[in-house]
C-alpha atoms as a printed R data frame, in Angstrom:
    type eleno elety resid chain resno       x       y       z
1   ATOM     1    CA   MET     A     1 103.838 124.912 114.772
2   ATOM     2    CA   LYS     A     2 102.051 121.563 114.619
3   ATOM     3    CA   ASN     A     3 104.980 119.437 115.729
4   ATOM     4    CA   GLN     A     4 105.790 121.764 118.623
5   ATOM     5    CA   MET     A     5 102.232 121.330 119.877
6   ATOM     6    CA   ARG     A     6 102.499 117.581 119.551
7   ATOM     7    CA   PHE     A     7 105.925 117.313 121.175
8   ATOM     8    CA   PRO     A     8 106.162 120.030 123.847
9   ATOM     9    CA   LEU     A     9 109.511 118.678 125.040
10  ATOM    10    CA   LEU     A    10 110.995 119.465 121.647
11  ATOM    11    CA   GLY     A    11 109.711 123.031 121.454
12  ATOM    12    CA   ALA     A    12 112.899 124.437 122.954
13  ATOM    13    CA   VAL     A    13 114.964 122.512 120.427
14  ATOM    14    CA   PHE     A    14 112.966 123.992 117.543
15  ATOM    15    CA   MET     A    15 113.485 127.506 118.922
16  ATOM    16    CA   ALA     A    16 117.192 126.980 119.464
17  ATOM    17    CA   ALA     A    17 117.563 125.649 115.947
18  ATOM    18    CA   ALA     A    18 115.737 128.662 114.531
19  ATOM    19    CA   LEU     A    19 118.018 131.017 116.463
20  ATOM    20    CA   CYS     A    20 121.175 129.233 115.325
21  ATOM    21    CA   PHE     A    21 120.047 129.045 111.687
22  ATOM    22    CA   PRO     A    22 117.589 131.900 111.055
23  ATOM    23    CA   ALA     A    23 117.511 131.357 107.310
24  ATOM    24    CA   HIS     A    24 114.166 132.008 105.667
25  ATOM    25    CA   GLY     A    25 111.960 128.914 105.525
26  ATOM    26    CA   PHE     A    26 114.202 126.882 107.822
27  ATOM    27    CA   ALA     A    27 111.638 126.209 110.545
28  ATOM    28    CA   GLU     A    28 109.045 124.991 108.065
29  ATOM    29    CA   THR     A    29 111.575 122.731 106.357
30  ATOM    30    CA   LEU     A    30 112.699 121.379 109.724
31  ATOM    31    CA   GLN     A    31 109.144 120.567 110.744
32  ATOM    32    CA   ASP     A    32 108.531 118.873 107.408
33  ATOM    33    CA   ALA     A    33 111.579 116.698 108.025
34  ATOM    34    CA   VAL     A    34 110.377 115.792 111.521
35  ATOM    35    CA   GLN     A    35 106.856 115.065 110.283
36  ATOM    36    CA   GLU     A    36 108.200 112.746 107.598
37  ATOM    37    CA   ALA     A    37 110.414 110.970 110.130
38  ATOM    38    CA   ILE     A    38 107.646 110.277 112.643
39  ATOM    39    CA   THR     A    39 105.290 109.187 109.873
40  ATOM    40    CA   THR     A    40 107.564 106.637 108.226
41  ATOM    41    CA   HIS     A    41 110.076 105.456 110.839
42  ATOM    42    CA   PRO     A    42 109.792 101.636 111.344
43  ATOM    43    CA   SER     A    43 110.139 101.811 115.137
44  ATOM    44    CA   ILE     A    44 107.168 104.191 115.368
45  ATOM    45    CA   LEU     A    45 105.046 102.053 113.067
46  ATOM    46    CA   ALA     A    46 105.842  98.999 115.190
47  ATOM    47    CA   ALA     A    47 104.952 100.856 118.398
48  ATOM    48    CA   LYS     A    48 101.624 101.958 116.902
49  ATOM    49    CA   GLU     A    49 100.844  98.391 115.863
50  ATOM    50    CA   ALA     A    50 101.504  97.237 119.431
51  ATOM    51    CA   ALA     A    51  99.280 100.013 120.786
52  ATOM    52    CA   GLY     A    52  96.503  98.961 118.414
53  ATOM    53    CA   ALA     A    53  96.788  95.365 119.622
54  ATOM    54    CA   SER     A    54  96.573  96.571 123.234
55  ATOM    55    CA   ALA     A    55  93.407  98.545 122.478
56  ATOM    56    CA   GLU     A    56  91.883  95.500 120.820
57  ATOM    57    CA   ASN     A    57  92.718  93.419 123.902
58  ATOM    58    CA   VAL     A    58  90.806  95.909 126.083
59  ATOM    59    CA   ARG     A    59  87.710  95.444 123.915
60  ATOM    60    CA   GLU     A    60  88.155  91.695 124.071
61  ATOM    61    CA   GLN     A    61  88.330  91.666 127.864
62  ATOM    62    CA   ARG     A    62  85.297  93.968 128.149
63  ATOM    63    CA   SER     A    63  83.227  91.570 126.086
64  ATOM    64    CA   ALA     A    64  83.019  89.285 129.146
65  ATOM    65    CA   TYR     A    65  80.574  91.805 130.676
66  ATOM    66    CA   PHE     A    66  78.024  91.288 127.905
67  ATOM    67    CA   PRO     A    67  75.628  88.355 127.461
68  ATOM    68    CA   GLU     A    68  76.544  85.521 125.125
69  ATOM    69    CA   ILE     A    69  74.132  83.883 122.738
70  ATOM    70    CA   SER     A    70  74.538  80.537 121.046
71  ATOM    71    CA   ALA     A    71  72.229  78.897 118.535
72  ATOM    72    CA   SER     A    72  71.974  75.587 116.705
73  ATOM    73    CA   VAL     A    73  69.743  74.365 113.895
74  ATOM    74    CA   SER     A    74  69.338  70.855 112.466
75  ATOM    75    CA   GLY     A    75  67.065  69.279 109.865
76  ATOM    76    CA   GLY     A    76  66.794  66.475 107.358
77  ATOM    77    CA   ARG     A    77  64.766  63.677 105.778
78  ATOM    78    CA   LEU     A    78  63.740  60.700 107.886
79  ATOM    79    CA   TYR     A    79  62.976  57.137 106.753
80  ATOM    80    CA   SER     A    80  60.342  55.392 108.826
81  ATOM    81    CA   ASP     A    81  58.599  51.982 108.802
82  ATOM    82    CA   SER     A    82  55.884  52.047 111.427
83  ATOM    83    CA   SER     A    83  52.192  51.472 111.845
84  ATOM    84    CA   THR     A    84  51.605  55.062 110.877
85  ATOM    85    CA   THR     A    85  53.570  54.878 107.638
86  ATOM    86    CA   ARG     A    86  52.114  51.512 106.778
87  ATOM    87    CA   GLY     A    87  48.700  53.040 107.087
88  ATOM    88    CA   LEU     A    88  49.630  55.884 104.777
89  ATOM    89    CA   SER     A    89  51.661  54.012 102.186
90  ATOM    90    CA   VAL     A    90  50.007  50.889 100.762
91  ATOM    91    CA   THR     A    91  52.788  50.062  98.357
92  ATOM    92    CA   ARG     A    92  55.716  49.371 100.658
93  ATOM    93    CA   GLY     A    93  54.466  50.048 104.109
94  ATOM    94    CA   THR     A    94  57.218  52.649 104.566
95  ATOM    95    CA   GLY     A    95  57.408  56.425 104.251
96  ATOM    96    CA   TYR     A    96  59.695  59.485 104.361
97  ATOM    97    CA   SER     A    97  59.194  62.632 106.374
98  ATOM    98    CA   TYR     A    98  61.108  65.841 106.970
99  ATOM    99    CA   MET     A    99  62.096  67.243 110.310
100 ATOM   100    CA   GLY     A   100  63.802  70.377 111.617
101 ATOM   101    CA   GLU     A   101  64.621  71.793 114.995
102 ATOM   102    CA   GLY     A   102  66.534  74.686 116.463
103 ATOM   103    CA   SER     A   103  67.618  76.056 119.792
104 ATOM   104    CA   ALA     A   104  69.059  79.257 121.186
105 ATOM   105    CA   THR     A   105  70.754  79.893 124.517
106 ATOM   106    CA   LEU     A   106  71.439  83.245 126.171
107 ATOM   107    CA   THR     A   107  73.892  83.347 129.057
108 ATOM   108    CA   GLN     A   108  74.907  86.279 131.235
109 ATOM   109    CA   ARG     A   109  77.707  86.214 133.783
110 ATOM   110    CA   ILE     A   110  76.415  87.644 137.037
111 ATOM   111    CA   TYR     A   111  79.439  87.579 139.324
112 ATOM   112    CA   ASP     A   112  82.968  86.290 138.836
113 ATOM   113    CA   PHE     A   113  84.642  87.607 141.995
114 ATOM   114    CA   GLY     A   114  86.177  90.542 140.112
115 ATOM   115    CA   GLU     A   115  88.037  88.400 137.568
116 ATOM   116    CA   THR     A   116  86.678  90.265 134.536
117 ATOM   117    CA   GLY     A   117  87.275  93.658 136.123
118 ATOM   118    CA   ASN     A   118  90.868  92.773 136.937
119 ATOM   119    CA   LYS     A   119  91.477  91.582 133.391
120 ATOM   120    CA   VAL     A   120  89.972  94.781 131.963
121 ATOM   121    CA   ASP     A   121  92.065  96.963 134.288
122 ATOM   122    CA   ALA     A   122  95.220  95.066 133.349
123 ATOM   123    CA   ALA     A   123  94.414  95.426 129.643
124 ATOM   124    CA   LYS     A   124  93.839  99.183 130.105
125 ATOM   125    CA   ALA     A   125  97.185  99.513 131.886
126 ATOM   126    CA   ARG     A   126  98.921  97.756 128.988
127 ATOM   127    CA   GLU     A   127  97.099 100.044 126.540
128 ATOM   128    CA   THR     A   128  98.269 103.127 128.458
129 ATOM   129    CA   ALA     A   129 101.833 101.815 128.547
130 ATOM   130    CA   ALA     A   130 101.727 101.091 124.818
131 ATOM   131    CA   GLY     A   131 100.499 104.640 124.166
132 ATOM   132    CA   SER     A   132 103.379 106.026 126.221
133 ATOM   133    CA   VAL     A   133 105.812 103.924 124.194
134 ATOM   134    CA   VAL     A   134 104.416 105.443 120.981
135 ATOM   135    CA   ILE     A   135 104.829 108.995 122.313
136 ATOM   136    CA   GLY     A   136 108.323 108.296 123.616
137 ATOM   137    CA   THR     A   137 109.383 106.673 120.353
138 ATOM   138    CA   GLU     A   138 107.995 109.566 118.328
139 ATOM   139    CA   GLU     A   139 109.801 112.122 120.475
140 ATOM   140    CA   GLY     A   140 113.059 110.175 120.243
141 ATOM   141    CA   VAL     A   141 112.841 109.932 116.455
142 ATOM   142    CA   ALA     A   142 111.831 113.603 116.183
143 ATOM   143    CA   LEU     A   143 114.781 114.668 118.325
144 ATOM   144    CA   ARG     A   144 117.226 112.621 116.234
145 ATOM   145    CA   ALA     A   145 115.723 114.093 113.076
146 ATOM   146    CA   ILE     A   146 116.217 117.628 114.432
147 ATOM   147    CA   GLN     A   147 119.793 116.867 115.451
148 ATOM   148    CA   ALA     A   148 120.564 115.384 112.043
149 ATOM   149    CA   PHE     A   149 118.935 118.310 110.243
150 ATOM   150    CA   VAL     A   150 120.787 120.944 112.275
151 ATOM   151    CA   GLY     A   151 124.013 118.945 111.930
152 ATOM   152    CA   LEU     A   152 123.591 118.911 108.171
153 ATOM   153    CA   LEU     A   153 123.129 122.688 108.004
154 ATOM   154    CA   ARG     A   154 126.127 123.280 110.252
155 ATOM   155    CA   ALA     A   155 128.297 120.878 108.237
156 ATOM   156    CA   GLY     A   156 127.147 122.488 104.998
157 ATOM   157    CA   GLU     A   157 128.028 125.936 106.280
158 ATOM   158    CA   MET     A   158 131.507 124.823 107.398
159 ATOM   159    CA   LYS     A   159 132.060 123.028 104.080
160 ATOM   160    CA   GLN     A   160 131.165 126.191 102.179
161 ATOM   161    CA   LYS     A   161 133.485 128.329 104.320
162 ATOM   162    CA   SER     A   162 136.380 125.863 103.934
163 ATOM   163    CA   GLU     A   163 135.938 125.874 100.152
164 ATOM   164    CA   LYS     A   164 136.000 129.673 100.099
165 ATOM   165    CA   ASN     A   165 139.084 129.654 102.312
166 ATOM   166    CA   LEU     A   166 140.793 127.152  99.988
167 ATOM   167    CA   ALA     A   167 139.988 129.289  96.947
168 ATOM   168    CA   SER     A   168 141.340 132.391  98.684
169 ATOM   169    CA   ILE     A   169 144.606 130.733  99.721
170 ATOM   170    CA   SER     A   170 145.014 129.194  96.259
171 ATOM   171    CA   GLU     A   171 144.717 132.669  94.767
172 ATOM   172    CA   TYR     A   172 147.213 133.987  97.317
173 ATOM   173    CA   ARG     A   173 149.664 131.188  96.485
174 ATOM   174    CA   GLU     A   174 149.424 131.940  92.758
175 ATOM   175    CA   LYS     A   175 150.209 135.610  93.400
176 ATOM   176    CA   ILE     A   176 153.273 134.675  95.464
177 ATOM   177    CA   ALA     A   177 154.419 132.307  92.722
178 ATOM   178    CA   VAL     A   178 154.203 135.125  90.156
179 ATOM   179    CA   GLN     A   179 156.125 137.456  92.475
180 ATOM   180    CA   VAL     A   180 158.848 134.834  92.917
181 ATOM   181    CA   GLN     A   181 159.196 134.488  89.158
182 ATOM   182    CA   GLU     A   182 159.447 138.262  88.816
183 ATOM   183    CA   GLY     A   183 161.880 138.566  91.701
184 ATOM   184    CA   GLY     A   184 159.518 140.423  93.949
185 ATOM   185    CA   SER     A   185 159.439 137.675  96.581
186 ATOM   186    CA   ASP     A   186 161.629 134.785  97.720
187 ATOM   187    CA   GLU     A   187 161.166 131.009  97.841
188 ATOM   188    CA   ALA     A   188 160.540 131.065 101.598
189 ATOM   189    CA   GLU     A   189 157.368 133.069 101.091
190 ATOM   190    CA   LEU     A   190 156.226 130.624  98.434
191 ATOM   191    CA   ASN     A   191 156.948 127.690 100.741
192 ATOM   192    CA   ARG     A   192 154.803 129.281 103.468
193 ATOM   193    CA   ALA     A   193 152.048 129.791 100.930
194 ATOM   194    CA   ASP     A   194 152.309 126.110  99.966
195 ATOM   195    CA   ASP     A   195 152.000 125.147 103.630
196 ATOM   196    CA   PHE     A   196 148.905 127.300 104.021
197 ATOM   197    CA   LEU     A   197 147.452 125.769 100.874
198 ATOM   198    CA   LEU     A   198 148.055 122.238 102.155
199 ATOM   199    CA   LEU     A   199 146.349 123.046 105.440
200 ATOM   200    CA   ALA     A   200 143.396 124.566 103.586
201 ATOM   201    CA   LYS     A   201 143.065 121.477 101.373
202 ATOM   202    CA   ASN     A   202 143.128 119.195 104.409
203 ATOM   203    CA   ALA     A   203 140.507 121.300 106.143
204 ATOM   204    CA   ALA     A   204 138.284 121.324 103.057
205 ATOM   205    CA   THR     A   205 138.587 117.540 102.771
206 ATOM   206    CA   GLU     A   206 137.726 117.058 106.447
207 ATOM   207    CA   PHE     A   207 134.703 119.340 106.337
208 ATOM   208    CA   ASP     A   208 133.500 117.700 103.148
209 ATOM   209    CA   GLY     A   209 133.686 114.324 104.926
210 ATOM   210    CA   GLN     A   210 131.692 115.719 107.843
211 ATOM   211    CA   TYR     A   211 129.110 117.055 105.415
212 ATOM   212    CA   GLN     A   212 128.760 113.678 103.678
213 ATOM   213    CA   GLN     A   213 128.307 111.974 107.058
214 ATOM   214    CA   ALA     A   214 125.703 114.536 108.126
215 ATOM   215    CA   LEU     A   215 123.918 114.054 104.819
216 ATOM   216    CA   ALA     A   216 123.816 110.304 105.396
217 ATOM   217    CA   ASP     A   217 122.457 110.858 108.922
């Protein structure tokens, strides 16, 4: 009953479906269909991506509460021609030296008149809204999946009954045709049987079309 726990609003629909179609294994198959739908439907995946972006934005806005550190390092080789280098180098009066330096700065925002807090609260509200969109989208897709699944079973049942009805009337028509040939019945009875057969064929065709549409759904 995993999906019923996840979507309480759809629990009644699951129960109604089970009562209408109490075939063995139906409920499990229905839940598998719903689970597959909410796992792979593009609209749900898009909603989850948006929710993930909203959660990331909350973390980004919260980072303003924490201190920031920046660092820089520089170094290199220096050419110098001074009294010092001339004293050390008797050949040219010049010399090379190496230098390096670095710095680090730590900054902490103390008070910003509530700007950071407002931004964090706004980001949280967007995150909550995005989460609600995910739940609503999942429930909508799950409901459509249930409706399509139940519709398919109903259409399949009607298709099967119409085919049986067509076979029965076809058999009846053949019996009347034999009786007409043997003189046991008249042409009027055969004509009525032909009318019944035509109606049965039309019904079978219509229910087959409904089944194909339900299958596509």
